[in-house]
TIZAVEX-28319 format. One record per residue (C-alpha): x negated, z negated, y; residue number from 0. Coordinates in steps of 0.001 Angstrom, whole numbers, padded with zeros to 6 digits. Layout:
BEGIN
<rec><x>X</x><z>Z</z><y>Y</y><seq>NUM</seq></rec>
...
***
This chain:
BEGIN
<rec><x>021020</x><z>020742</z><y>027907</y><seq>0</seq></rec>
<rec><x>020594</x><z>016995</z><y>027900</y><seq>1</seq></rec>
<rec><x>018199</x><z>015467</z><y>025422</y><seq>2</seq></rec>
<rec><x>016475</x><z>012132</z><y>024827</y><seq>3</seq></rec>
<rec><x>013359</x><z>013232</z><y>026752</y><seq>4</seq></rec>
<rec><x>015411</x><z>014142</z><y>029794</y><seq>5</seq></rec>
<rec><x>017232</x><z>010782</z><y>029603</y><seq>6</seq></rec>
<rec><x>013895</x><z>009090</z><y>029446</y><seq>7</seq></rec>
<rec><x>012672</x><z>011027</z><y>032499</y><seq>8</seq></rec>
<rec><x>015732</x><z>010009</z><y>034592</y><seq>9</seq></rec>
<rec><x>015232</x><z>006341</z><y>033374</y><seq>10</seq></rec>
<rec><x>011538</x><z>006498</z><y>034487</y><seq>11</seq></rec>
<rec><x>012497</x><z>008039</z><y>037810</y><seq>12</seq></rec>
<rec><x>015008</x><z>005195</z><y>038375</y><seq>13</seq></rec>
<rec><x>012365</x><z>002585</z><y>037367</y><seq>14</seq></rec>
<rec><x>009990</x><z>004102</z><y>039981</y><seq>15</seq></rec>
<rec><x>012672</x><z>004263</z><y>042658</y><seq>16</seq></rec>
<rec><x>015844</x><z>002269</z><y>041916</y><seq>17</seq></rec>
<rec><x>017526</x><z>003820</z><y>044963</y><seq>18</seq></rec>
<rec><x>017079</x><z>007381</z><y>043708</y><seq>19</seq></rec>
<rec><x>020714</x><z>008344</z><y>043613</y><seq>20</seq></rec>
<rec><x>020191</x><z>011862</z><y>042209</y><seq>21</seq></rec>
<rec><x>018713</x><z>010411</z><y>039074</y><seq>22</seq></rec>
<rec><x>021754</x><z>008223</z><y>038524</y><seq>23</seq></rec>
<rec><x>024046</x><z>011174</z><y>039234</y><seq>24</seq></rec>
<rec><x>022301</x><z>013551</z><y>036830</y><seq>25</seq></rec>
<rec><x>021869</x><z>011044</z><y>034073</y><seq>26</seq></rec>
<rec><x>025492</x><z>009895</z><y>034438</y><seq>27</seq></rec>
<rec><x>026692</x><z>013497</z><y>033980</y><seq>28</seq></rec>
<rec><x>024361</x><z>014003</z><y>031001</y><seq>29</seq></rec>
<rec><x>025572</x><z>010748</z><y>029379</y><seq>30</seq></rec>
<rec><x>029172</x><z>011829</z><y>029934</y><seq>31</seq></rec>
<rec><x>028496</x><z>015124</z><y>028236</y><seq>32</seq></rec>
<rec><x>026958</x><z>013460</z><y>025219</y><seq>33</seq></rec>
<rec><x>029819</x><z>010938</z><y>024959</y><seq>34</seq></rec>
<rec><x>027967</x><z>007843</z><y>026237</y><seq>35</seq></rec>
<rec><x>030875</x><z>006931</z><y>028481</y><seq>36</seq></rec>
<rec><x>029734</x><z>003390</z><y>029115</y><seq>37</seq></rec>
<rec><x>026257</x><z>004582</z><y>030178</y><seq>38</seq></rec>
<rec><x>027877</x><z>007206</z><y>032438</y><seq>39</seq></rec>
<rec><x>030171</x><z>004571</z><y>034012</y><seq>40</seq></rec>
<rec><x>027166</x><z>002319</z><y>034600</y><seq>41</seq></rec>
<rec><x>025224</x><z>005115</z><y>036250</y><seq>42</seq></rec>
<rec><x>028148</x><z>006125</z><y>038524</y><seq>43</seq></rec>
<rec><x>028728</x><z>002513</z><y>039426</y><seq>44</seq></rec>
<rec><x>025071</x><z>002173</z><y>040476</y><seq>45</seq></rec>
<rec><x>025421</x><z>005423</z><y>042475</y><seq>46</seq></rec>
<rec><x>028416</x><z>003902</z><y>044316</y><seq>47</seq></rec>
<rec><x>026157</x><z>001073</z><y>045492</y><seq>48</seq></rec>
<rec><x>023480</x><z>003429</z><y>046664</y><seq>49</seq></rec>
<rec><x>025764</x><z>005999</z><y>048297</y><seq>50</seq></rec>
<rec><x>028312</x><z>003660</z><y>049932</y><seq>51</seq></rec>
<rec><x>031014</x><z>005615</z><y>051558</y><seq>52</seq></rec>
<rec><x>030627</x><z>008626</z><y>049221</y><seq>53</seq></rec>
<rec><x>033698</x><z>009664</z><y>047383</y><seq>54</seq></rec>
<rec><x>031989</x><z>011675</z><y>044613</y><seq>55</seq></rec>
<rec><x>030774</x><z>008715</z><y>042450</y><seq>56</seq></rec>
<rec><x>034339</x><z>007343</z><y>042343</y><seq>57</seq></rec>
<rec><x>035669</x><z>010741</z><y>041289</y><seq>58</seq></rec>
<rec><x>033003</x><z>011069</z><y>038607</y><seq>59</seq></rec>
<rec><x>033582</x><z>007529</z><y>037259</y><seq>60</seq></rec>
<rec><x>037381</x><z>008204</z><y>037253</y><seq>61</seq></rec>
<rec><x>036793</x><z>011283</z><y>035082</y><seq>62</seq></rec>
<rec><x>034819</x><z>009200</z><y>032583</y><seq>63</seq></rec>
<rec><x>037528</x><z>006505</z><y>032598</y><seq>64</seq></rec>
<rec><x>040103</x><z>009190</z><y>031821</y><seq>65</seq></rec>
<rec><x>038039</x><z>010222</z><y>028752</y><seq>66</seq></rec>
<rec><x>038122</x><z>006507</z><y>027715</y><seq>67</seq></rec>
<rec><x>041911</x><z>006512</z><y>028190</y><seq>68</seq></rec>
<rec><x>041579</x><z>003931</z><y>031050</y><seq>69</seq></rec>
<rec><x>044211</x><z>005688</z><y>033137</y><seq>70</seq></rec>
<rec><x>044791</x><z>002705</z><y>035425</y><seq>71</seq></rec>
<rec><x>041106</x><z>002384</z><y>036088</y><seq>72</seq></rec>
<rec><x>040863</x><z>006170</z><y>036785</y><seq>73</seq></rec>
<rec><x>043795</x><z>005943</z><y>039238</y><seq>74</seq></rec>
<rec><x>042020</x><z>003103</z><y>041115</y><seq>75</seq></rec>
<rec><x>038858</x><z>005113</z><y>041359</y><seq>76</seq></rec>
<rec><x>040623</x><z>008332</z><y>042414</y><seq>77</seq></rec>
<rec><x>042579</x><z>006408</z><y>045023</y><seq>78</seq></rec>
<rec><x>039301</x><z>004996</z><y>046455</y><seq>79</seq></rec>
<rec><x>037785</x><z>008512</z><y>046417</y><seq>80</seq></rec>
<rec><x>040699</x><z>009758</z><y>048517</y><seq>81</seq></rec>
<rec><x>040407</x><z>006824</z><y>050889</y><seq>82</seq></rec>
<rec><x>036832</x><z>007846</z><y>051484</y><seq>83</seq></rec>
<rec><x>037633</x><z>011570</z><y>051768</y><seq>84</seq></rec>
<rec><x>041239</x><z>012340</z><y>052448</y><seq>85</seq></rec>
<rec><x>040626</x><z>016104</z><y>051926</y><seq>86</seq></rec>
<rec><x>039044</x><z>015784</z><y>048441</y><seq>87</seq></rec>
<rec><x>041319</x><z>018301</z><y>046669</y><seq>88</seq></rec>
<rec><x>039915</x><z>017692</z><y>043203</y><seq>89</seq></rec>
<rec><x>040630</x><z>013953</z><y>043506</y><seq>90</seq></rec>
<rec><x>044311</x><z>014754</z><y>044305</y><seq>91</seq></rec>
<rec><x>044421</x><z>017184</z><y>041296</y><seq>92</seq></rec>
<rec><x>043082</x><z>014481</z><y>038933</y><seq>93</seq></rec>
<rec><x>045311</x><z>011793</z><y>040400</y><seq>94</seq></rec>
<rec><x>048267</x><z>014140</z><y>039984</y><seq>95</seq></rec>
<rec><x>047334</x><z>014583</z><y>036308</y><seq>96</seq></rec>
<rec><x>047057</x><z>010859</z><y>035798</y><seq>97</seq></rec>
<rec><x>050481</x><z>010253</z><y>037395</y><seq>98</seq></rec>
<rec><x>052012</x><z>013057</z><y>035306</y><seq>99</seq></rec>
<rec><x>050608</x><z>011435</z><y>032119</y><seq>100</seq></rec>
<rec><x>052299</x><z>008206</z><y>033179</y><seq>101</seq></rec>
<rec><x>055571</x><z>010103</z><y>033574</y><seq>102</seq></rec>
<rec><x>055463</x><z>009368</z><y>037299</y><seq>103</seq></rec>
<rec><x>056397</x><z>012969</z><y>038142</y><seq>104</seq></rec>
<rec><x>057333</x><z>012506</z><y>041841</y><seq>105</seq></rec>
<rec><x>053936</x><z>011022</z><y>042525</y><seq>106</seq></rec>
<rec><x>052260</x><z>013804</z><y>040463</y><seq>107</seq></rec>
<rec><x>054112</x><z>016433</z><y>042581</y><seq>108</seq></rec>
<rec><x>052964</x><z>014716</z><y>045768</y><seq>109</seq></rec>
<rec><x>049342</x><z>014699</z><y>044641</y><seq>110</seq></rec>
<rec><x>049368</x><z>018293</z><y>043351</y><seq>111</seq></rec>
<rec><x>050877</x><z>019298</z><y>046747</y><seq>112</seq></rec>
<rec><x>048066</x><z>017569</z><y>048632</y><seq>113</seq></rec>
<rec><x>045528</x><z>019332</z><y>046376</y><seq>114</seq></rec>
<rec><x>047162</x><z>022640</z><y>047318</y><seq>115</seq></rec>
<rec><x>047185</x><z>021729</z><y>051001</y><seq>116</seq></rec>
<rec><x>043417</x><z>021263</z><y>050978</y><seq>117</seq></rec>
<rec><x>042656</x><z>024018</z><y>048455</y><seq>118</seq></rec>
<rec><x>045454</x><z>026631</z><y>048540</y><seq>119</seq></rec>
<rec><x>043643</x><z>028742</z><y>045917</y><seq>120</seq></rec>
<rec><x>043775</x><z>026066</z><y>043176</y><seq>121</seq></rec>
<rec><x>045862</x><z>027737</z><y>040542</y><seq>122</seq></rec>
<rec><x>045682</x><z>024763</z><y>038236</y><seq>123</seq></rec>
<rec><x>047388</x><z>022598</z><y>040934</y><seq>124</seq></rec>
<rec><x>050281</x><z>025183</z><y>041207</y><seq>125</seq></rec>
<rec><x>050586</x><z>025173</z><y>037376</y><seq>126</seq></rec>
<rec><x>050629</x><z>021388</z><y>037103</y><seq>127</seq></rec>
<rec><x>053001</x><z>020992</z><y>040047</y><seq>128</seq></rec>
<rec><x>055305</x><z>023497</z><y>038429</y><seq>129</seq></rec>
<rec><x>055302</x><z>021486</z><y>035181</y><seq>130</seq></rec>
<rec><x>056076</x><z>018249</z><y>037080</y><seq>131</seq></rec>
<rec><x>058865</x><z>019958</z><y>038925</y><seq>132</seq></rec>
<rec><x>060441</x><z>021009</z><y>035688</y><seq>133</seq></rec>
<rec><x>060398</x><z>017394</z><y>034634</y><seq>134</seq></rec>
<rec><x>062417</x><z>016295</z><y>037688</y><seq>135</seq></rec>
<rec><x>064908</x><z>019219</z><y>037446</y><seq>136</seq></rec>
<rec><x>063496</x><z>021393</z><y>040309</y><seq>137</seq></rec>
<rec><x>063555</x><z>024567</z><y>038200</y><seq>138</seq></rec>
<rec><x>063567</x><z>027189</z><y>040958</y><seq>139</seq></rec>
<rec><x>060639</x><z>025537</z><y>042765</y><seq>140</seq></rec>
<rec><x>058871</x><z>025029</z><y>039431</y><seq>141</seq></rec>
<rec><x>059211</x><z>028686</z><y>038531</y><seq>142</seq></rec>
<rec><x>057847</x><z>029632</z><y>041989</y><seq>143</seq></rec>
<rec><x>054785</x><z>027433</z><y>041347</y><seq>144</seq></rec>
<rec><x>054274</x><z>028850</z><y>037839</y><seq>145</seq></rec>
<rec><x>054613</x><z>032403</z><y>039109</y><seq>146</seq></rec>
<rec><x>051993</x><z>031673</z><y>041785</y><seq>147</seq></rec>
<rec><x>049678</x><z>030142</z><y>039203</y><seq>148</seq></rec>
<rec><x>050146</x><z>033207</z><y>036924</y><seq>149</seq></rec>
<rec><x>049455</x><z>035564</z><y>039811</y><seq>150</seq></rec>
<rec><x>046297</x><z>033650</z><y>040533</y><seq>151</seq></rec>
<rec><x>045163</x><z>034075</z><y>036903</y><seq>152</seq></rec>
<rec><x>045819</x><z>030631</z><y>035418</y><seq>153</seq></rec>
<rec><x>046001</x><z>031390</z><y>031710</y><seq>154</seq></rec>
<rec><x>048736</x><z>028908</z><y>030639</y><seq>155</seq></rec>
<rec><x>051089</x><z>029790</z><y>033425</y><seq>156</seq></rec>
<rec><x>052469</x><z>032936</z><y>031850</y><seq>157</seq></rec>
<rec><x>053535</x><z>031027</z><y>028706</y><seq>158</seq></rec>
<rec><x>055047</x><z>028170</z><y>030758</y><seq>159</seq></rec>
<rec><x>056998</x><z>030710</z><y>032807</y><seq>160</seq></rec>
<rec><x>058252</x><z>032338</z><y>029564</y><seq>161</seq></rec>
<rec><x>059400</x><z>028939</z><y>028214</y><seq>162</seq></rec>
<rec><x>060955</x><z>027527</z><y>031410</y><seq>163</seq></rec>
<rec><x>061997</x><z>030315</z><y>033787</y><seq>164</seq></rec>
<rec><x>064577</x><z>032427</z><y>032036</y><seq>165</seq></rec>
***
C-alpha cells in the first residue's frame, strides 16, 4: 500500500540519485494508484529519459493518459512503445482498446490480432477482437473469438456470445 511516507522515501532516493529509475517507476505506479495522474506522468516521463530505448515507461505513461481521457496521447505513447519493442503484446492490447474506443474497429482488430500473435493465451485480446469484429459485420469470426475467450475463462465472453452469436 502506498502512503505519504513511502512517497517521501522514493523522493529522497531520487534526490540522492536522480538517475535511480526504479524509484521513478515505483513512485509513478504508486501515484497512479492514488489518483495523482500528473505526478505519475511526470515520473514515467523522467523514467523515459533514464531508460532510453525502454518500451515500458511509454506503456505506463499511456495507461495513465488513458485514465485522464487523453486517448490521442495514449495512442502516441503506445505506438512509441511498439516501435521500441515490436513484440510487446500488452501495448498492442491497449492500442487496440484505444482504437476501439475511437470507433476505429479495423485498426482495433489489427492490434488485437498482433497481441494474440505475441501472446496466444491472452483471452482478453480474443474477447476484444470478437467485439470489434461484431462492429464490422464479421459475425462468424467474432463468434469464434468470443468462443475462444470463453473457453480460456474470460468472464464477459459468455455473455457477449449469448447476445451476439445466436
